[in-house]
C-alpha positions as CSV (number, residue, x, y, z in Angstrom):
1,M,-32.3,-6.6,-54.1
2,G,-33.6,-3.9,-51.8
3,E,-31.9,-0.5,-51.4
4,K,-30.5,-1.4,-47.9
5,D,-29.3,-4.8,-49.2
6,A,-27.6,-3.1,-52.2
7,R,-25.8,-0.7,-49.9
8,A,-24.6,-3.5,-47.6
9,Y,-23.5,-5.6,-50.5
10,A,-21.5,-2.8,-52.0
11,A,-19.9,-2.1,-48.7
12,D,-19.0,-5.8,-48.3
13,M,-17.6,-5.9,-51.8
14,V,-15.4,-2.9,-51.2
15,A,-14.2,-4.4,-47.9
16,E,-13.4,-7.7,-49.6
17,V,-11.5,-6.2,-52.6
18,L,-9.5,-3.8,-50.4
19,G,-8.9,-6.6,-47.9
20,K,-7.3,-8.6,-50.6
21,M,-5.1,-5.6,-51.4
22,G,-4.0,-5.4,-47.8
23,F,-6.2,-2.4,-46.7
24,E,-8.6,-2.3,-43.8
25,P,-10.7,0.8,-44.3
26,K,-13.5,2.0,-42.1
27,I,-16.6,2.1,-44.4
28,A,-19.6,4.3,-44.0
29,I,-22.5,4.5,-46.5
30,E,-23.9,8.0,-47.2
31,S,-26.6,9.2,-49.6
32,A,-25.4,10.8,-52.7
33,S,-25.4,14.6,-52.7
34,D,-26.6,14.9,-56.3
35,G,-30.2,14.1,-55.3
36,D,-30.5,10.7,-57.0
37,S,-32.6,8.8,-54.5
38,G,-31.0,5.4,-55.1
39,A,-27.4,6.6,-55.4
40,F,-25.0,6.3,-52.5
41,V,-21.4,6.7,-51.6
42,C,-19.2,4.2,-49.9
43,M,-17.1,6.5,-47.8
44,L,-13.7,5.0,-46.8
45,T,-11.5,6.3,-44.1
46,V,-7.9,5.1,-44.3
47,P,-4.5,6.4,-43.0
48,K,-3.1,9.2,-45.1
49,E,-0.2,7.0,-46.5
50,D,-2.8,4.5,-47.7
51,S,-5.0,7.2,-49.2
52,K,-2.3,8.3,-51.6
53,L,-2.0,4.8,-53.1
54,L,-5.8,4.3,-53.2
55,I,-6.5,7.6,-54.8
56,G,-3.6,7.8,-57.3
57,Q,-2.8,10.8,-59.5
58,Y,-6.0,12.8,-60.2
59,G,-8.1,10.0,-58.7
60,A,-7.1,7.5,-61.4
61,N,-6.7,4.6,-58.9
62,L,-9.9,5.4,-57.1
63,S,-11.8,5.5,-60.4
64,A,-10.3,2.1,-61.3
65,L,-11.3,0.7,-57.9
66,Q,-14.8,2.1,-58.3
67,Y,-15.1,0.5,-61.8
68,L,-14.0,-2.9,-60.5
69,V,-16.3,-2.9,-57.6
70,Q,-19.3,-1.7,-59.6
71,H,-18.6,-4.3,-62.2
72,L,-18.4,-7.1,-59.6
73,S,-21.6,-5.8,-57.9
74,R,-23.5,-5.7,-61.2
75,R,-22.6,-9.3,-61.9
76,R,-24.6,-10.2,-58.8
77,D,-27.4,-7.7,-59.4
78,R,-27.9,-6.1,-62.8
79,D,-30.2,-3.5,-61.4
80,M,-27.7,-2.3,-58.9
81,K,-27.8,1.5,-58.7
82,S,-24.7,3.5,-59.3
83,F,-22.5,4.3,-56.3
84,M,-19.3,6.1,-55.7
85,I,-16.4,5.1,-53.6
86,D,-14.7,8.0,-51.9
87,V,-11.4,7.9,-49.8
88,N,-11.0,10.4,-47.0
89,R,-13.5,12.7,-48.7
90,Y,-11.3,13.1,-51.8
91,W,-14.1,13.4,-54.3
92,K,-16.1,15.7,-52.1
93,E,-13.1,18.1,-51.8
94,K,-12.3,17.7,-55.5
95,R,-15.9,18.6,-56.4
96,S,-15.5,21.9,-54.6
97,L,-12.3,22.7,-56.4
98,L,-13.8,21.7,-59.8
99,E,-16.8,23.9,-59.2
100,Q,-14.3,26.8,-58.5
101,D,-12.3,25.9,-61.7
102,A,-15.5,25.9,-63.8
103,N,-16.6,29.3,-62.6
104,E,-13.1,30.7,-63.1
105,A,-13.1,29.3,-66.7
106,A,-16.5,30.8,-67.4
107,H,-15.4,34.2,-66.1
108,K,-12.2,34.0,-68.2
109,A,-14.1,32.9,-71.4
110,L,-16.5,35.8,-70.9
111,A,-13.8,38.4,-70.2
112,T,-11.7,37.4,-73.2
113,G,-14.4,36.4,-75.6
114,R,-12.4,33.2,-76.3
115,P,-12.8,29.5,-75.5
116,V,-11.0,28.3,-72.4
117,L,-9.5,24.8,-72.6
118,L,-9.3,23.0,-69.2
119,R,-6.8,20.2,-68.3
120,P,-7.6,16.6,-69.2
121,M,-10.0,15.1,-66.8
122,V,-11.7,11.8,-66.0
123,A,-15.4,11.5,-66.8
124,Y,-16.6,12.3,-63.3
125,E,-14.6,15.5,-63.2
126,R,-15.9,16.6,-66.7
127,K,-19.5,15.9,-65.6
128,I,-19.1,18.2,-62.7
129,I,-17.8,21.0,-64.9
130,H,-20.7,20.5,-67.4
131,T,-23.3,20.4,-64.6
132,V,-22.0,23.5,-62.9
133,L,-21.8,25.6,-66.1
134,A,-25.2,24.3,-67.5
135,K,-26.7,26.8,-65.0
136,N,-24.8,29.7,-66.7
137,D,-26.7,31.0,-69.8
138,H,-23.7,33.0,-70.9
139,V,-21.3,30.0,-71.6
140,E,-21.5,26.6,-73.3
141,T,-19.3,23.6,-72.6
142,E,-18.2,20.6,-74.7
143,S,-15.8,17.8,-74.3
144,S,-13.0,17.3,-76.8
145,G,-10.3,14.7,-77.2
146,K,-10.1,10.9,-76.6
147,G,-9.2,8.8,-73.6
148,E,-6.9,10.3,-71.0
149,E,-6.6,13.5,-73.1
150,R,-10.3,14.3,-73.0
151,K,-10.9,17.8,-71.7
152,V,-13.7,20.4,-71.4
153,I,-13.9,23.5,-73.5
154,V,-15.7,26.5,-72.0
155,K,-17.0,29.0,-74.6
156,P,-19.0,32.2,-74.4
157,S,-22.5,31.5,-75.8
158,S,-22.0,34.4,-78.2
159,L,-19.3,32.4,-80.1
160,L,-21.8,29.6,-81.0
């Protein structure tokens, strides 16, 4: 399946699943901002009251929706590239806040000389924290915990 076909198929799959749930989003396909040439984002625009239900607490419903649609898409095409589903730019705004949280945690860890434990996060959020702080030679990150309690620990490199 070509890249354009994969994008169209993913958009159709999102529309079909959400249609069965009673939603009628506007769907736009955008290239991923992380530089992966095959990755893309299905950007959904829905009324605010619908977005709360689709996103859920800390993006849990949105993550579940993404998992479902990716699974269904890969049943048709095993080589389907990863794609994200975003509702009303939730992940984009969340990424900005997570980058800020990562930098604040690094600053605090360096100022106190002690590890900083962040709140439990879904895999996508933890990945952002790790990626942002990988550029900082003065701190190290690691994930700790299991399941919904998995969180990132930010430590000064001097503690390692």
